[in-house]
Every structure is written in structure tokens, then in C-alpha cells.
VOLO-874437 format. One record per residue (C-alpha): y, z negated, x negated; residue number from 0; residue in three letters. Coordinates in Angstrom, 3 decimals. Layout:
<recs>
REC, Y, Z, X, NUM, ALA
...
</recs>
This chain:
<recs>
REC, -40.450, 113.064, -8.296, 0, MET
REC, -38.874, 110.090, -10.358, 1, MET
REC, -37.880, 106.822, -9.221, 2, GLU
REC, -34.176, 105.743, -9.807, 3, TRP
REC, -33.402, 103.625, -11.622, 4, PRO
REC, -36.452, 103.912, -13.967, 5, PRO
REC, -38.333, 100.570, -14.051, 6, PRO
REC, -37.572, 100.199, -17.898, 7, SER
REC, -33.602, 100.586, -17.590, 8, THR
REC, -33.345, 98.041, -14.747, 9, SER
REC, -30.182, 95.808, -15.393, 10, PRO
REC, -30.867, 92.341, -16.344, 11, SER
REC, -30.409, 89.673, -13.784, 12, PRO
REC, -27.317, 88.177, -15.368, 13, SER
REC, -25.594, 91.517, -15.412, 14, LEU
REC, -25.915, 92.107, -11.685, 15, VAL
REC, -22.455, 91.936, -10.059, 16, VAL
REC, -22.303, 90.739, -6.257, 17, ARG
REC, -18.681, 90.326, -5.800, 18, SER
REC, -15.241, 91.345, -7.167, 19, PRO
REC, -14.908, 87.929, -8.506, 20, ARG
REC, -17.941, 88.255, -10.504, 21, GLN
REC, -16.633, 91.536, -11.699, 22, THR
REC, -13.338, 90.091, -13.072, 23, VAL
REC, -15.246, 86.872, -14.597, 24, SER
REC, -17.584, 89.430, -16.389, 25, LEU
REC, -14.562, 91.538, -17.661, 26, ILE
REC, -12.712, 88.450, -18.958, 27, ARG
REC, -16.084, 86.937, -20.656, 28, ASN
REC, -16.965, 90.330, -22.299, 29, ARG
REC, -17.232, 90.009, -25.784, 30, ARG
REC, -15.736, 92.739, -28.236, 31, PRO
REC, -18.123, 94.939, -30.026, 32, HIS
REC, -19.311, 93.752, -33.364, 33, ARG
REC, -17.863, 96.950, -35.119, 34, ASP
REC, -14.315, 96.223, -34.241, 35, TRP
REC, -12.098, 94.629, -36.503, 36, ALA
REC, -9.586, 91.925, -35.271, 37, PRO
REC, -6.751, 94.079, -36.932, 38, SER
REC, -7.842, 97.121, -35.143, 39, SER
REC, -7.213, 95.559, -31.661, 40, ARG
REC, -4.191, 96.913, -29.636, 41, SER
REC, -1.618, 94.243, -28.756, 42, PRO
REC, -2.345, 95.184, -24.799, 43, SER
REC, -6.015, 94.140, -25.626, 44, PHE
REC, -5.116, 90.837, -26.736, 45, ALA
REC, -2.424, 90.310, -23.918, 46, ALA
REC, -5.157, 91.142, -21.327, 47, ARG
REC, -7.580, 88.570, -22.836, 48, ASP
REC, -5.117, 85.747, -23.578, 49, HIS
REC, -2.043, 85.962, -21.172, 50, GLY
REC, 0.587, 83.399, -20.846, 51, PRO
REC, -0.166, 80.186, -19.635, 52, LYS
REC, 1.484, 78.975, -16.600, 53, PRO
REC, 3.132, 76.031, -18.316, 54, SER
REC, 4.747, 78.510, -20.950, 55, GLU
REC, 6.094, 80.752, -18.002, 56, VAL
REC, 7.430, 77.673, -16.212, 57, TYR
REC, 9.381, 76.526, -19.287, 58, GLY
REC, 10.768, 79.993, -19.990, 59, PHE
REC, 12.142, 80.235, -16.299, 60, VAL
REC, 13.214, 76.596, -16.485, 61, GLY
REC, 15.170, 76.890, -19.612, 62, SER
REC, 16.808, 80.294, -18.527, 63, ILE
REC, 17.585, 78.717, -15.152, 64, THR
REC, 19.271, 75.857, -16.737, 65, THR
REC, 21.402, 77.972, -19.107, 66, VAL
REC, 22.568, 80.097, -15.985, 67, ILE
REC, 23.188, 77.138, -14.061, 68, ALA
REC, 25.326, 75.332, -16.781, 69, THR
REC, 27.228, 78.366, -17.372, 70, ALA
REC, 28.183, 78.724, -13.521, 71, VAL
REC, 28.973, 75.086, -13.263, 72, TYR
REC, 31.310, 75.333, -16.437, 73, LEU
REC, 33.084, 78.404, -14.999, 74, ALA
REC, 33.540, 76.852, -11.819, 75, TRP
REC, 34.999, 73.478, -13.246, 76, ALA
REC, 37.149, 74.997, -15.912, 77, TYR
REC, 38.479, 78.185, -14.146, 78, THR
REC, 41.721, 77.590, -12.611, 79, PRO
REC, 42.050, 78.235, -8.702, 80, GLU
REC, 44.446, 81.172, -8.874, 81, PRO
REC, 42.056, 83.146, -11.407, 82, VAL
REC, 38.899, 82.534, -9.011, 83, LEU
REC, 40.986, 83.652, -6.069, 84, ARG
REC, 42.033, 86.817, -7.883, 85, SER
REC, 38.270, 87.534, -8.764, 86, LEU
REC, 37.665, 87.530, -5.018, 87, GLY
REC, 35.948, 84.068, -5.131, 88, ILE
REC, 37.582, 82.025, -2.130, 89, THR
REC, 34.510, 79.743, -1.091, 90, TYR
REC, 33.603, 77.174, -3.484, 91, TYR
REC, 33.361, 73.346, -3.631, 92, PRO
REC, 36.446, 71.376, -4.506, 93, SER
REC, 37.114, 70.594, -8.159, 94, LYS
REC, 36.819, 66.936, -7.243, 95, TYR
REC, 33.036, 67.441, -7.233, 96, TRP
REC, 33.060, 68.555, -10.742, 97, ALA
REC, 33.753, 65.253, -11.996, 98, LEU
REC, 32.309, 63.338, -9.291, 99, ALA
REC, 28.646, 64.367, -9.185, 100, VAL
REC, 28.045, 63.935, -13.155, 101, PRO
REC, 29.803, 60.564, -12.739, 102, SER
REC, 27.379, 59.606, -9.852, 103, PHE
REC, 24.337, 60.694, -11.638, 104, VAL
REC, 25.364, 58.836, -14.925, 105, ILE
REC, 25.952, 55.739, -12.910, 106, VAL
REC, 22.594, 56.019, -10.932, 107, ALA
REC, 20.479, 56.537, -14.113, 108, VAL
REC, 22.282, 53.482, -15.879, 109, ALA
REC, 21.820, 51.340, -12.725, 110, LEU
REC, 18.069, 52.606, -12.265, 111, SER
REC, 17.181, 51.625, -15.744, 112, MET
REC, 18.876, 48.260, -15.374, 113, GLY
REC, 16.993, 47.533, -12.095, 114, ILE
REC, 13.748, 48.631, -13.704, 115, TYR
REC, 14.212, 46.250, -16.512, 116, MET
REC, 14.985, 43.483, -14.121, 117, GLY
REC, 12.050, 44.076, -12.012, 118, LEU
REC, 9.796, 43.944, -15.118, 119, ASN
REC, 11.559, 40.438, -16.078, 120, PHE
REC, 10.775, 39.177, -12.565, 121, VAL
REC, 7.072, 40.274, -12.630, 122, ALA
REC, 6.345, 38.796, -16.025, 123, THR
REC, 5.230, 35.278, -15.913, 124, PRO
REC, 7.132, 32.793, -17.914, 125, PRO
REC, 6.114, 31.842, -21.615, 126, PRO
REC, 4.713, 28.490, -20.633, 127, THR
REC, 2.561, 29.925, -17.917, 128, SER
REC, -1.239, 29.697, -18.388, 129, PHE
REC, -1.659, 33.167, -17.170, 130, SER
REC, -0.337, 34.305, -20.352, 131, THR
REC, -3.262, 32.766, -21.958, 132, ILE
REC, -5.873, 33.193, -19.412, 133, PHE
REC, -6.512, 35.418, -16.551, 134, ASP
REC, -9.218, 36.837, -14.386, 135, GLU
REC, -10.360, 39.308, -17.242, 136, ASN
REC, -10.545, 36.522, -19.845, 137, SER
REC, -14.068, 36.185, -21.639, 138, ARG
REC, -14.994, 32.831, -22.864, 139, GLU
REC, -16.868, 33.010, -26.157, 140, ARG
REC, -20.673, 32.268, -25.750, 141, THR
REC, -22.550, 30.287, -28.687, 142, THR
REC, -25.633, 31.983, -29.864, 143, PHE
REC, -28.056, 29.954, -32.001, 144, SER
REC, -31.206, 31.920, -32.803, 145, PRO
REC, -34.055, 30.294, -34.647, 146, ALA
REC, -33.766, 32.692, -37.617, 147, ILE
REC, -30.340, 33.400, -39.008, 148, GLU
REC, -31.304, 36.859, -40.180, 149, GLU
REC, -32.011, 38.348, -36.561, 150, GLU
REC, -28.566, 37.161, -35.382, 151, ARG
REC, -27.254, 39.841, -32.852, 152, PRO
REC, -23.758, 41.312, -32.896, 153, ILE
REC, -21.550, 38.909, -30.683, 154, GLU
REC, -20.293, 40.355, -27.464, 155, PRO
REC, -16.585, 40.989, -27.058, 156, ILE
REC, -14.634, 37.956, -26.139, 157, SER
REC, -11.136, 36.185, -26.247, 158, ASP
REC, -10.188, 33.996, -29.109, 159, ILE
REC, -9.255, 30.440, -27.909, 160, SER
REC, -6.039, 29.172, -28.215, 161, ILE
REC, -7.353, 26.215, -30.214, 162, ASP
REC, -8.735, 28.899, -33.020, 163, GLN
REC, -5.325, 30.865, -32.934, 164, ILE
REC, -3.334, 27.680, -33.428, 165, ASN
REC, -5.772, 26.692, -36.395, 166, ASN
REC, -5.493, 30.180, -37.986, 167, LEU
REC, -1.899, 30.247, -37.718, 168, MET
REC, -0.558, 26.709, -38.449, 169, PHE
REC, -3.657, 25.213, -40.168, 170, GLY
REC, -3.658, 21.457, -40.499, 171, ASP
REC, 0.051, 20.893, -39.982, 172, ARG
</recs>
């Protein structure tokens, strides 16, 4: 009587599947056979391996939705009311909102940009403040004088003092 599976043909430990999730991951990670040429793959095989990315799908759906919403808005805004009634469309917002909503949105965007810039000006210290020169993250330059000049290490990162900047920019004026 023979044993099943024969000892010489037992699966390797890396190919043992214990759950459906592992089966799917093994199918996705399976490499194509060496004899296959890239041109001999069918398009459906490539689509299964490399499906559309979620960002591409969201972008496509978003662009189609935007086009449809714009077409509906323009049809509502520019079609006269008697034509809409003759088509059987009797329940729709007032035409006042066709101009009011875009106007409100434009004013809100302009005001929010102005408020944002104003808050940045309020939060920025004046040019005469020492906080524009020194703050809690400033690093003073350390002086290092080794005995032998050749063994001098690379200096640590530090801020340049205002005296050195003035000397570099304005010299001996």
C-alpha cells in the first residue's frame, strides 16, 4: 500500500495554503513562466495583474460627475421656465439661485484668502523683533581649537551670527 502524498513530492512549506487570503496573495504574486514572451500575454491577463488604481477610478468618476453636474446646472439656469414646464419639469429651485450661489462662492473664496493672508501677517513678528534673528532652535557656533590643525573635525551645524552676516554683506562701511 502506498502513502499519499509520497514523501518525495510533499509541497514545500512556502506553498502551503491555510486560508483564502493566502490563496489570493499566492495568485497575485505568481510569476509568469519563463517561456512566455511579454507580447504573448493576453490583455485580460495584464488587467488581472495590474488593475486600475483607486485614485484613477476616483478621478474618472469625479470628472464624469463634474461634467454631468455642469450640464444639468447650465440646462436649469439657461432654459426658460415655459420650456421646462412643457418637458414636465415643474419642481426645481428658483432661477435666483443660479446667480446667487456662484456669487456667494466667489465672495467666500476671496474673503477666505484675504483672512488667511491677514492671519499670517498678524502671526508674523515685526522685522525689528529679535525673534526673527534668534529663537528656541538657534544654535550658537562653538569654537574648536585642536592642538594639531590637520586633525580638525567637521564643524557642527550652527547659525551664522548677525555680526558675521553684516560683515559679509556690508563689509567695512
